[in-house]
C-alpha positions as CSV (number, residue, x, y, z in Angstrom):
1,M,-18.6,23.9,-21.2
2,R,-17.4,26.1,-24.1
3,D,-16.2,29.6,-23.3
4,R,-18.2,29.0,-19.3
5,A,-14.2,29.2,-17.9
6,A,-11.5,31.4,-18.2
7,V,-7.8,31.4,-16.8
8,T,-7.3,34.6,-15.1
9,G,-3.8,34.5,-13.2
10,V,-0.7,32.7,-13.7
11,G,2.1,32.2,-11.1
12,M,5.2,30.6,-11.2
13,T,8.4,29.9,-9.7
14,A,12.0,30.1,-10.4
15,L,12.7,27.6,-12.0
16,T,16.0,25.9,-11.0
17,R,17.9,22.4,-11.1
18,R,18.2,22.4,-7.0
19,S,15.7,24.6,-5.7
20,G,16.6,23.9,-1.7
21,R,13.3,23.6,-1.1
22,T,10.6,21.4,-0.5
23,E,7.5,20.6,-3.1
24,L,5.0,22.6,-0.6
25,D,6.8,26.1,-0.4
26,L,7.2,26.2,-4.3
27,A,3.7,25.5,-4.7
28,V,2.7,27.9,-2.2
29,E,4.4,30.2,-3.9
30,A,3.3,29.5,-7.3
31,C,-0.5,29.7,-6.0
32,R,0.1,33.0,-4.4
33,A,1.1,34.5,-7.5
34,A,-1.2,33.4,-9.3
35,L,-4.2,34.5,-7.1
36,A,-2.5,37.6,-7.1
37,D,-2.5,38.2,-10.9
38,A,-6.2,37.5,-11.1
39,R,-6.9,39.8,-8.3
40,V,-8.8,37.0,-6.5
41,E,-8.3,36.8,-2.9
42,T,-7.4,33.2,-1.3
43,G,-11.1,33.2,0.5
44,E,-12.4,33.0,-2.7
45,I,-11.3,30.0,-3.6
46,D,-13.5,27.0,-3.7
47,A,-12.0,24.2,-5.3
48,V,-8.3,23.1,-6.1
49,L,-6.5,21.0,-8.1
50,S,-3.6,19.0,-8.8
51,Y,-1.6,16.6,-10.5
52,H,1.7,14.4,-9.6
53,M,3.6,10.9,-9.4
54,N,3.8,11.2,-6.1
55,D,6.0,13.4,-5.7
56,S,4.5,16.9,-4.9
57,A,2.3,18.3,-2.5
58,P,-1.2,17.5,-1.8
59,V,-3.9,20.0,-2.3
60,V,-5.3,20.0,1.3
61,R,-1.6,21.0,2.8
62,V,-1.1,23.2,-0.3
63,A,-4.7,24.6,1.1
64,G,-4.0,24.7,4.7
65,A,-0.5,26.7,4.1
66,L,-2.7,29.5,1.9
67,G,-4.5,30.1,4.7
68,L,-7.8,28.6,3.2
69,E,-10.1,27.8,6.0
70,R,-12.7,26.3,4.2
71,L,-12.2,24.3,1.3
72,G,-14.9,23.0,-1.0
73,W,-14.0,20.9,-4.3
74,H,-10.5,19.4,-4.1
75,N,-8.6,16.5,-6.2
76,D,-5.4,15.3,-6.6
77,I,-5.3,13.9,-9.5
78,S,-2.6,11.0,-10.3
79,G,-0.4,11.1,-13.7
80,G,1.8,13.0,-15.4
81,G,1.8,14.8,-18.4
82,T,-1.9,13.5,-19.5
83,Q,-2.9,16.4,-17.5
84,A,-1.3,19.3,-18.3
85,A,-4.0,20.4,-20.8
86,S,-6.8,18.1,-19.5
87,I,-6.9,19.7,-15.8
88,L,-8.0,23.0,-17.6
89,G,-11.1,20.8,-18.5
90,D,-11.5,19.7,-14.9
91,A,-11.5,23.2,-13.4
92,A,-13.9,24.6,-16.3
93,M,-16.7,21.6,-15.7
94,L,-16.0,22.6,-12.3
95,V,-17.1,25.9,-12.9
96,A,-19.4,24.9,-15.8
97,C,-21.5,22.8,-13.3
98,G,-21.6,25.3,-10.6
99,V,-19.6,23.5,-8.2
100,A,-17.3,26.4,-8.1
101,R,-16.6,29.9,-9.2
102,N,-12.7,30.2,-8.5
103,V,-10.5,27.3,-8.8
104,L,-7.1,27.1,-8.3
105,V,-4.5,24.6,-10.3
106,Y,-0.8,24.1,-9.7
107,R,1.4,21.5,-10.5
108,A,4.9,21.8,-8.3
109,M,8.2,19.5,-7.9
110,N,11.8,19.1,-7.5
111,G,12.1,17.3,-10.7
112,R,15.9,17.7,-11.0
113,S,17.0,17.0,-6.9
114,G,13.9,14.9,-6.2
115,K,12.1,12.7,-7.7
116,R,13.2,12.5,-11.1
117,M,11.4,11.9,-13.9
118,N,13.9,9.9,-16.0
119,A,13.5,7.2,-14.1
120,A,9.5,7.0,-14.2
121,S,8.0,3.7,-14.2
122,T,6.1,3.5,-17.3
123,G,3.3,1.1,-15.7
124,P,2.7,-2.6,-15.2
125,R,3.1,-3.3,-18.8
126,E,7.2,-2.3,-18.8
127,R,7.6,-6.1,-17.8
128,L,6.8,-6.6,-21.3
129,T,9.5,-4.2,-22.5
130,A,12.4,-4.4,-19.9
131,A,13.9,-7.4,-20.9
132,Y,14.6,-5.6,-24.6
133,G,16.1,-2.7,-22.4
134,M,13.7,-0.5,-22.5
135,A,13.4,0.3,-18.6
136,G,11.7,3.8,-18.0
137,P,10.6,6.2,-20.3
138,I,13.4,7.5,-23.0
139,P,13.8,4.1,-24.2
140,M,10.5,3.4,-24.9
141,F,9.6,6.9,-26.9
142,A,12.7,6.4,-28.4
143,L,12.1,3.1,-29.9
144,A,8.8,5.2,-31.2
145,A,11.0,7.9,-32.6
146,Q,13.2,5.5,-34.6
147,R,10.2,4.6,-36.3
148,Y,8.9,7.4,-36.7
149,L,11.9,9.5,-38.4
150,H,12.0,6.4,-40.8
151,E,8.7,6.5,-41.9
152,T,9.0,10.2,-42.3
153,G,12.2,10.5,-43.9
154,L,13.4,13.2,-41.4
155,G,16.5,12.8,-39.3
156,E,19.1,14.4,-37.2
157,E,19.0,17.2,-39.0
158,H,15.4,17.6,-38.5
159,L,15.6,17.4,-35.1
160,H,18.2,19.5,-34.5
161,A,16.0,22.4,-36.3
162,V,13.0,21.2,-33.0
163,V,16.0,21.2,-30.2
164,D,17.4,24.9,-31.8
165,Q,14.5,26.7,-32.4
166,S,13.3,25.8,-29.2
167,R,16.5,27.2,-27.9
168,R,16.5,30.9,-30.2
169,N,12.8,31.2,-28.8
170,A,14.2,30.7,-25.1
171,A,16.9,33.7,-26.0
172,A,14.3,36.0,-24.9
173,N,12.8,34.3,-21.8
174,P,14.4,35.1,-18.4
175,R,12.9,32.2,-17.1
176,A,14.4,29.6,-19.3
177,L,17.1,27.3,-18.0
178,R,18.3,26.7,-21.7
179,R,19.3,30.0,-24.0
180,D,22.5,28.9,-25.4
181,P,22.6,29.3,-29.4
182,L,23.0,25.2,-30.4
183,P,24.6,24.8,-33.7
184,L,24.2,21.5,-35.8
185,E,27.7,20.7,-35.0
186,E,27.5,21.0,-31.3
187,Y,24.2,19.6,-31.5
188,L,25.5,16.1,-33.3
189,D,28.3,16.0,-30.6
190,R,26.0,16.1,-28.1
191,P,25.8,12.0,-26.7
192,Y,23.2,9.8,-27.3
193,V,20.9,9.0,-24.3
194,C,18.8,6.1,-26.0
195,S,19.7,6.4,-29.9
196,P,18.4,8.6,-31.7
197,L,17.6,10.6,-28.5
198,R,20.7,12.8,-27.5
199,T,20.4,14.3,-24.3
200,V,19.1,18.0,-25.7
201,D,16.2,16.4,-27.5
202,C,15.1,15.3,-24.0
203,C,13.0,17.6,-22.0
204,Q,14.7,19.1,-18.4
205,E,14.4,17.8,-14.9
206,T,13.7,20.7,-13.7
207,D,12.7,22.0,-9.7
208,G,9.9,24.4,-9.3
209,A,6.1,25.4,-9.6
210,C,3.3,26.6,-11.7
211,A,-0.3,27.8,-10.6
212,L,-3.2,29.0,-12.7
213,V,-6.7,30.3,-11.8
214,V,-10.0,29.7,-13.2
215,R,-13.0,31.4,-12.9
216,D,-16.4,31.8,-14.0
217,A,-16.4,33.8,-17.2
218,R,-18.4,36.2,-16.2
219,C,-16.0,37.8,-13.4
220,A,-13.7,38.0,-15.8
221,P,-14.9,39.0,-19.5
222,D,-11.4,40.0,-21.2
223,E,-9.3,36.9,-20.0
224,P,-8.5,33.9,-21.7
225,R,-11.6,31.5,-22.1
226,V,-11.3,27.7,-22.1
227,R,-13.2,26.5,-25.9
228,A,-12.5,22.9,-25.5
229,V,-10.4,19.7,-23.5
230,V,-10.2,16.9,-24.7
231,R,-8.6,13.5,-23.5
232,G,-7.6,10.2,-24.6
233,G,-5.7,7.9,-26.6
234,G,-5.6,4.0,-27.6
235,P,-3.3,1.7,-28.3
236,G,0.2,3.0,-29.6
237,C,3.8,4.0,-28.3
238,S,2.7,3.5,-24.5
239,S,1.6,0.0,-25.2
240,M,4.1,-1.4,-27.7
241,D,2.9,-4.9,-27.4
242,R,-0.4,-4.6,-29.2
243,S,0.2,-1.4,-31.1
244,P,-0.8,-1.5,-34.7
245,D,2.0,1.7,-35.3
246,V,4.1,2.3,-32.3
247,T,4.7,6.2,-33.6
248,A,0.9,7.6,-32.4
249,I,0.8,9.3,-29.8
250,F,-1.8,10.8,-28.4
251,S,-2.1,13.7,-30.9
252,A,-2.9,10.8,-33.6
253,H,-6.0,9.7,-31.2
254,V,-7.3,13.8,-30.1
255,A,-6.9,15.7,-32.7
256,A,-10.1,15.3,-34.7
257,P,-12.3,15.2,-31.3
258,L,-10.8,18.8,-30.5
259,W,-11.5,20.5,-33.7
260,E,-15.4,18.2,-33.5
261,A,-16.0,19.6,-30.1
262,S,-14.3,23.6,-30.6
263,G,-16.5,24.1,-33.7
264,M,-12.9,25.4,-34.7
265,G,-9.8,23.9,-37.3
266,P,-6.1,23.9,-38.0
267,G,-6.2,27.6,-39.8
268,D,-7.6,29.2,-36.5
269,V,-4.7,28.3,-33.9
270,D,-2.4,31.9,-33.6
271,V,0.1,29.8,-31.5
272,A,0.8,26.1,-30.8
273,L,2.2,25.4,-27.2
274,L,3.0,21.7,-27.8
275,Y,4.4,19.5,-24.9
276,D,7.7,18.9,-26.3
277,A,9.2,15.9,-23.7
278,Y,11.5,14.6,-26.8
279,S,12.0,16.7,-30.2
280,W,10.3,14.0,-32.1
281,L,7.4,14.8,-30.8
282,V,7.0,18.2,-32.1
283,P,6.7,17.1,-36.0
284,R,4.3,14.4,-35.4
285,Q,2.0,16.8,-33.4
286,L,2.2,19.1,-36.4
287,E,1.3,16.7,-38.6
288,D,-1.2,15.3,-36.4
289,F,-3.0,18.2,-35.8
290,G,-3.3,19.3,-39.3
291,L,-0.8,22.3,-38.7
292,A,2.0,20.8,-41.5
293,R,1.4,18.0,-43.5
294,R,3.9,14.7,-43.6
295,G,5.5,15.5,-46.9
296,E,6.5,18.3,-46.3
297,L,7.9,18.3,-42.9
298,G,11.4,18.3,-43.6
299,E,11.2,21.6,-45.2
300,F,9.4,22.8,-42.9
301,L,11.5,22.4,-40.3
302,L,14.4,23.3,-42.1
303,A,12.9,26.4,-43.5
304,R,12.0,27.1,-39.0
305,R,8.3,26.6,-40.0
306,H,7.7,26.2,-36.8
307,A,9.2,29.1,-34.8
308,G,5.5,29.8,-33.4
309,V,5.7,26.1,-31.7
310,N,6.4,27.0,-27.7
311,P,7.8,31.0,-28.3
312,H,9.1,30.4,-24.5
313,G,11.5,27.4,-25.8
314,G,8.6,24.9,-23.8
315,L,9.9,22.2,-22.0
316,L,13.4,21.3,-24.3
317,S,14.5,25.2,-23.4
318,E,12.8,27.2,-20.8
319,G,12.0,23.9,-17.9
320,Y,10.0,21.4,-16.8
321,V,6.8,22.0,-15.1
322,H,4.9,18.3,-16.2
323,G,4.0,21.0,-19.1
324,L,1.5,23.3,-16.9
325,N,4.5,25.9,-17.5
326,N,3.1,25.4,-21.4
327,V,-0.5,26.2,-20.3
328,A,1.0,29.8,-18.6
329,Q,2.2,30.5,-21.6
330,A,-0.5,29.9,-23.8
331,V,-2.4,32.7,-21.0
332,R,0.9,35.0,-22.0
333,E,0.4,34.7,-25.6
334,L,-3.3,35.5,-25.7
335,R,-2.8,38.4,-23.3
336,S,-0.4,39.8,-25.9
337,G,-2.6,39.4,-28.4
338,R,-3.0,36.3,-29.8
339,R,-6.8,34.9,-30.6
340,T,-6.3,31.1,-30.0
341,A,-3.9,29.1,-28.5
342,L,-3.6,24.9,-28.9
343,V,-2.0,23.2,-26.1
344,T,-1.6,19.9,-25.3
345,G,-0.6,17.1,-23.0
346,F,1.7,14.1,-23.7
347,G,2.0,10.9,-22.6
348,G,2.6,8.3,-24.8
349,S,-0.2,7.2,-26.8
350,Y,-2.8,8.9,-24.4
351,G,-2.6,12.6,-23.3
352,S,-5.2,15.6,-23.8
353,A,-5.3,18.7,-25.8
354,A,-7.4,22.5,-25.3
355,L,-8.1,25.8,-27.1
356,L,-7.6,28.6,-25.2
357,V,-9.7,31.8,-26.8
358,R,-8.7,35.5,-26.3
359,P,-12.6,37.1,-26.5
360,G,-13.9,39.6,-28.6
């Protein structure tokens, strides 16, 4: 699969808190923009992929609305943030196996005005934690955050550094919904959702859509290529009742396999697009992927040495399209001269990571 597939097109709708449109309308707009960016005709698409949590337009309907007369390989993948990076692997495998030459990938959602993610179920094991007030994702991941902060010696000023830097990065991004500066005093005044996470420590709920076109790299020799994709996980913050470490998010499990599969290492990464559903996930991923050492995290954050993470503002400040907007930004960064981009997808203890490289 290595370097056989290239991401040749990106498309996004405006990000809003009330789109006033259906998920189908949003998906079609983003897909058409990605096709135009890739200079691929609709009829050349021979595979369509999407991921969702019963909150989107299915691929058959989107294909029909786009005017695809013959639909080849297609799949609606059930899942959330775990898929943000791994869906690149699904598309790349279709290309590498010769099943498809042009794959359309999209995620569309009314995540603010429609089905809201903050009320999503964390799965059948939720019944084991609901009795302790952990109903939904934020309380569960807040508990893991509390333990992580205790073990690392990080505190609210370090979480503020993550959120404030995302705002600073978003300031130059016209798509971003949160672009105002956030001084420490204002951060501390924001209410808690579930300690230690304040409202601004949690990613946005957004209406919008994002789409990508993945092609055979031989058809697009100058476009960013998919070097490696891994997906996996283990017991951790998604299964606290049987976990030896409730802070162990997906990156603790997938980082080593990613470096092995790619033949690369942390020093090769020029830009990191990290799934920042919650502010504490940034230092945890920096540590797990070898981009910062645990003992140095506090100084690393306060000195803003993470300023290159999510240069568009990420999910905290640009908006939330279940992480696919971070992948789109990785492509933009490589097109502008970066060499290697790390992108990740979070789902608690389970998730995915990918490396995109600029050829040449």
